[in-house]
One Martini backbone bead per residue (centre of mass of N, CA, C, O) as a GRO file, in nm:
protein
  235
    1MET     BB    1   2.268  -0.566   0.112
    2THR     BB    2   1.957  -0.483   0.011
    3VAL     BB    3   1.651  -0.443   0.159
    4ARG     BB    4   1.359  -0.529  -0.029
    5VAL     BB    5   1.023  -0.382   0.000
    6SER     BB    6   0.686  -0.454  -0.097
    7VAL     BB    7   0.374  -0.291  -0.023
    8TRP     BB    8   0.051  -0.412  -0.094
    9SER     BB    9  -0.226  -0.205  -0.183
   10GLY     BB   10  -0.499  -0.037  -0.147
   11PRO     BB   11  -0.698   0.199  -0.105
   12ARG     BB   12  -0.785   0.308   0.199
   13ASN     BB   13  -0.557   0.250   0.406
   14ILE     BB   14  -0.242   0.202   0.598
   15SER     BB   15   0.000   0.266   0.396
   16THR     BB   16   0.108   0.549   0.486
   17ALA     BB   17   0.166   0.478   0.778
   18MET     BB   18   0.368   0.257   0.708
   19MET     BB   19   0.567   0.444   0.569
   20ARG     BB   20   0.627   0.614   0.816
   21SER     BB   21   0.738   0.390   0.992
   22TRP     BB   22   0.982   0.316   0.805
   23GLU     BB   23   1.103   0.605   0.777
   24ASN     BB   24   1.179   0.614   1.094
   25ARG     BB   25   1.408   0.466   1.009
   26PRO     BB   26   1.753   0.520   0.973
   27ASP     BB   27   1.782   0.263   0.739
   28CYS     BB   28   1.545   0.402   0.550
   29THR     BB   29   1.400   0.398   0.229
   30VAL     BB   30   1.134   0.563   0.057
   31VAL     BB   31   0.850   0.493  -0.168
   32ASP     BB   32   0.573   0.651  -0.347
   33GLU     BB   33   0.399   0.514  -0.574
   34PRO     BB   34   0.581   0.455  -0.851
   35PHE     BB   35   0.326   0.367  -1.065
   36TYR     BB   36   0.121   0.602  -1.098
   37ALA     BB   37   0.193   0.742  -1.368
   38ALA     BB   38   0.179   0.487  -1.542
   39TYR     BB   39  -0.119   0.434  -1.484
   40LEU     BB   40  -0.235   0.700  -1.595
   41ALA     BB   41  -0.114   0.679  -1.880
   42ARG     BB   42  -0.250   0.404  -1.956
   43THR     BB   43  -0.565   0.477  -1.870
   44GLY     BB   44  -0.660   0.797  -1.853
   45LEU     BB   45  -0.727   0.878  -1.581
   46GLU     BB   46  -0.903   1.081  -1.349
   47HIS     BB   47  -0.716   1.245  -1.108
   48PRO     BB   48  -0.605   1.403  -0.860
   49GLY     BB   49  -0.335   1.563  -0.995
   50ARG     BB   50  -0.248   1.433  -1.266
   51ASP     BB   51  -0.029   1.626  -1.390
   52GLU     BB   52   0.161   1.611  -1.146
   53VAL     BB   53   0.214   1.311  -1.153
   54LEU     BB   54   0.325   1.288  -1.446
   55ALA     BB   55   0.569   1.494  -1.377
   56SER     BB   56   0.701   1.318  -1.118
   57GLN     BB   57   0.716   1.051  -1.301
   58PRO     BB   58   0.753   0.777  -1.451
   59THR     BB   59   0.570   0.614  -1.736
   60ASP     BB   60   0.770   0.376  -1.743
   61PRO     BB   61   0.790   0.076  -1.591
   62ALA     BB   62   1.092   0.017  -1.645
   63ASP     BB   63   1.196   0.269  -1.491
   64VAL     BB   64   1.080   0.194  -1.220
   65VAL     BB   65   1.227  -0.073  -1.179
   66ALA     BB   66   1.514   0.037  -1.198
   67ALA     BB   67   1.483   0.210  -0.940
   68LEU     BB   68   1.402  -0.019  -0.738
   69LEU     BB   69   1.691  -0.183  -0.817
   70GLY     BB   70   1.875   0.029  -0.743
   71PRO     BB   71   2.047   0.230  -0.581
   72CYS     BB   72   2.094   0.260  -0.218
   73PRO     BB   73   2.163   0.461   0.074
   74THR     BB   74   2.037   0.215   0.227
   75PRO     BB   75   1.968  -0.100   0.368
   76VAL     BB   76   1.665   0.000   0.324
   77HIS     BB   77   1.381  -0.069   0.101
   78TYR     BB   78   1.063   0.106   0.070
   79ALA     BB   79   0.752   0.019  -0.096
   80LYS     BB   80   0.468   0.185  -0.178
   81GLN     BB   81   0.196  -0.007  -0.308
   82MET     BB   82  -0.035  -0.035  -0.579
   83SER     BB   83  -0.195  -0.299  -0.720
   84HIS     BB   84  -0.354  -0.134  -0.959
   85HIS     BB   85  -0.078  -0.021  -1.108
   86VAL     BB   86  -0.032  -0.324  -1.209
   87LEU     BB   87   0.020  -0.539  -1.449
   88PRO     BB   88   0.033  -0.877  -1.516
   89ASP     BB   89   0.306  -0.820  -1.713
   90ASP     BB   90   0.466  -0.664  -1.452
   91VAL     BB   91   0.642  -0.936  -1.299
   92GLY     BB   92   0.956  -1.001  -1.349
   93TRP     BB   93   1.072  -0.843  -1.078
   94LEU     BB   94   0.958  -0.974  -0.811
   95PRO     BB   95   1.202  -1.172  -0.717
   96GLU     BB   96   1.390  -0.914  -0.620
   97VAL     BB   97   1.161  -0.894  -0.394
   98ARG     BB   98   0.992  -0.832  -0.121
   99HIS     BB   99   0.654  -0.919   0.009
  100VAL     BB  100   0.341  -0.746   0.094
  101LEU     BB  101   0.001  -0.785   0.195
  102LEU     BB  102  -0.252  -0.528   0.223
  103VAL     BB  103  -0.565  -0.546   0.391
  104ARG     BB  104  -0.927  -0.469   0.355
  105ASP     BB  105  -1.234  -0.427   0.397
  106PRO     BB  106  -1.435  -0.346   0.130
  107ARG     BB  107  -1.646  -0.165   0.268
  108GLU     BB  108  -1.442   0.033   0.391
  109VAL     BB  109  -1.302   0.115   0.135
  110VAL     BB  110  -1.545   0.223  -0.026
  111ALA     BB  111  -1.643   0.434   0.178
  112SER     BB  112  -1.379   0.601   0.159
  113TYR     BB  113  -1.347   0.642  -0.148
  114VAL     BB  114  -1.629   0.799  -0.203
  115ARG     BB  115  -1.530   1.060  -0.046
  116SER     BB  116  -1.314   1.133  -0.297
  117ARG     BB  117  -1.491   0.975  -0.513
  118GLU     BB  118  -1.763   0.913  -0.712
  119ALA     BB  119  -1.630   0.655  -0.831
  120CYS     BB  120  -1.668   0.281  -0.815
  121GLU     BB  121  -1.476  -0.012  -0.880
  122PRO     BB  122  -1.333  -0.312  -0.840
  123GLU     BB  123  -1.050  -0.219  -0.976
  124ASP     BB  124  -0.991   0.026  -0.761
  125ILE     BB  125  -0.919  -0.154  -0.470
  126GLY     BB  126  -0.697  -0.414  -0.529
  127LEU     BB  127  -0.794  -0.710  -0.457
  128LEU     BB  128  -0.788  -0.852  -0.732
  129GLN     BB  129  -0.483  -0.804  -0.776
  130GLN     BB  130  -0.381  -0.950  -0.524
  131GLN     BB  131  -0.490  -1.224  -0.601
  132ARG     BB  132  -0.324  -1.245  -0.870
  133MET     BB  133  -0.036  -1.220  -0.734
  134LEU     BB  134  -0.004  -1.492  -0.581
  135VAL     BB  135   0.121  -1.662  -0.829
  136HIS     BB  136   0.403  -1.468  -0.810
  137LEU     BB  137   0.439  -1.557  -0.511
  138PRO     BB  138   0.539  -1.670  -0.240
  139ASP     BB  139   0.396  -1.868   0.005
  140ASP     BB  140   0.529  -1.671   0.247
  141THR     BB  141   0.362  -1.433   0.193
  142PRO     BB  142   0.242  -1.179   0.360
  143VAL     BB  143  -0.078  -1.119   0.516
  144VAL     BB  144  -0.225  -0.805   0.610
  145ASP     BB  145  -0.459  -0.698   0.832
  146ALA     BB  146  -0.553  -0.395   0.939
  147ALA     BB  147  -0.714  -0.473   1.191
  148ASP     BB  148  -0.498  -0.645   1.321
  149PHE     BB  149  -0.269  -0.442   1.325
  150LEU     BB  150  -0.417  -0.218   1.505
  151ARG     BB  151  -0.425  -0.406   1.762
  152ASP     BB  152  -0.085  -0.475   1.699
  153PRO     BB  153   0.174  -0.322   1.573
  154GLU     BB  154   0.429  -0.430   1.712
  155ALA     BB  155   0.399  -0.732   1.652
  156HIS     BB  156   0.396  -0.701   1.343
  157LEU     BB  157   0.666  -0.551   1.309
  158ARG     BB  158   0.841  -0.763   1.439
  159TRP     BB  159   0.778  -0.987   1.240
  160LEU     BB  160   0.868  -0.841   0.979
  161CYS     BB  161   1.158  -0.791   1.062
  162ASP     BB  162   1.233  -1.087   1.104
  163TRP     BB  163   1.165  -1.182   0.814
  164LEU     BB  164   1.389  -0.964   0.698
  165GLY     BB  165   1.640  -0.944   0.904
  166LEU     BB  166   1.555  -0.728   1.125
  167ASP     BB  167   1.553  -0.480   1.346
  168PHE     BB  168   1.370  -0.359   1.581
  169THR     BB  169   1.209  -0.032   1.627
  170ALA     BB  170   1.035   0.207   1.812
  171ALA     BB  171   1.032   0.425   1.579
  172MET     BB  172   0.781   0.278   1.422
  173LEU     BB  173   0.535   0.390   1.623
  174ASP     BB  174   0.637   0.695   1.573
  175TRP     BB  175   0.576   1.039   1.450
  176PRO     BB  176   0.587   1.323   1.296
  177ALA     BB  177   0.406   1.556   1.196
  178GLY     BB  178   0.353   1.587   0.857
  179PRO     BB  179   0.535   1.623   0.595
  180ARG     BB  180   0.722   1.476   0.318
  181ALA     BB  181   0.951   1.447   0.069
  182SER     BB  182   0.837   1.148  -0.012
  183ASP     BB  183   0.583   1.248  -0.095
  184GLY     BB  184   0.353   1.263  -0.302
  185VAL     BB  185   0.187   1.505  -0.494
  186TRP     BB  186  -0.100   1.379  -0.380
  187ALA     BB  187  -0.122   1.443  -0.075
  188PRO     BB  188  -0.336   1.687  -0.066
  189TYR     BB  189  -0.577   1.472  -0.157
  190TRP     BB  190  -0.515   1.209   0.070
  191TYR     BB  191  -0.328   1.291   0.362
  192ASP     BB  192  -0.461   1.429   0.607
  193ALA     BB  193  -0.452   1.216   0.835
  194VAL     BB  194  -0.144   1.159   0.824
  195LEU     BB  195  -0.038   1.450   0.869
  196ALA     BB  196  -0.176   1.443   1.172
  197SER     BB  197  -0.009   1.214   1.257
  198THR     BB  198   0.189   1.003   1.524
  199GLY     BB  199   0.040   0.726   1.457
  200PHE     BB  200  -0.137   0.458   1.516
  201ALA     BB  201  -0.451   0.391   1.510
  202ALA     BB  202  -0.691   0.264   1.670
  203TYR     BB  203  -0.905   0.024   1.654
  204ALA     BB  204  -1.228   0.069   1.478
  205PRO     BB  205  -1.526   0.023   1.398
  206ARG     BB  206  -1.717   0.079   1.100
  207ALA     BB  207  -1.962   0.265   0.976
  208VAL     BB  208  -2.160   0.143   0.697
  209ASP     BB  209  -2.300   0.332   0.406
  210LEU     BB  210  -2.425   0.204   0.106
  211SER     BB  211  -2.489   0.193  -0.191
  212ALA     BB  212  -2.585  -0.029  -0.418
  213HIS     BB  213  -2.335  -0.006  -0.594
  214ASP     BB  214  -2.114  -0.011  -0.368
  215ALA     BB  215  -2.199  -0.283  -0.250
  216ALA     BB  216  -2.139  -0.442  -0.511
  217VAL     BB  217  -1.840  -0.385  -0.517
  218ALA     BB  218  -1.769  -0.516  -0.248
  219GLU     BB  219  -1.886  -0.803  -0.320
  220ALA     BB  220  -1.695  -0.853  -0.567
  221CYS     BB  221  -1.438  -0.851  -0.350
  222ARG     BB  222  -1.489  -1.066  -0.128
  223PRO     BB  223  -1.346  -1.329  -0.226
  224ALA     BB  224  -1.063  -1.208  -0.227
  225TYR     BB  225  -1.054  -1.129   0.067
  226ASP     BB  226  -1.108  -1.408   0.190
  227GLU     BB  227  -0.856  -1.543   0.074
  228LEU     BB  228  -0.648  -1.352   0.197
  229ARG     BB  229  -0.741  -1.371   0.497
  230GLU     BB  230  -0.682  -1.675   0.532
  231ARG     BB  231  -0.354  -1.596   0.496
  232ARG     BB  232  -0.307  -1.442   0.736
  233LEU     BB  233  -0.152  -1.299   0.982
  234ARG     BB  234  -0.100  -1.463   1.302
  235ILE     BB  235  -0.061  -1.317   1.652
   0.00000   0.00000   0.00000
C-alpha cells in the first residue's frame, strides 16, 4: 500500500522546502502543485510562465486526481498542494489521501506575495480555502504553522512521520542545493530561495510594511488563520 499525503499551503510559505525534505527520502516520490495548470485554465489568471504551466500539466482536474491516485514507484507519495488551486466541488477524492494543512501568518504571506506580483486579494493566499477544506477533512488532520515548524523542524517531521506510520530519517533535514526534475516549470519565477537552500532556514520574525490595501487583504484572512492556528500541532 502506498502512503499518499497531500500537504496544503498557500503561496509564499515553506511548502517547497517541505517538498525538498520529503523528496530527500529514498522511499518517496513527490509531485509539485499538480492542480496549477487546471487552476490557470479555469480562472484565466495571468501568472508568470502561464503558457509553460498550461503546457506542462493536465488542465482537467479529473486527470490530475487520476494521476494522484494512480500507480506510484515508491512506498510514499507526497503532493505539494496549493489550497487555492482546488474548487469546493473538487473534493470527492480527498478521503483517498492523508492531508496536512500548512499555514503562515497572513501579513507575512502578503508581504512576500506582493514582492513577486503587483496585485493581491484574499482569495490569492490560500487561507480562506484551507478554512473551507476543514469540513471535508478528518478531525485529526494536522495543521502545521510555519513559524512553529521552523523553530524545530526535526520534532515536527518526526511527529508527521509517526502519524503516517513511517520511519523518520535524518535525510529529511538537509538536501543538495539546486533544481530538481520534479520542480514545476514555474520554478525559475518563484523558487530562487529554495534553489539556493540546503535545509530549513531558522525561524526569524519578519518586519512587515504593507500598503493599506495589502494590510486589508491580510486582515480579511486573519479570522481563517486564527481558526486554523488554534488547531495547530503543538510539540
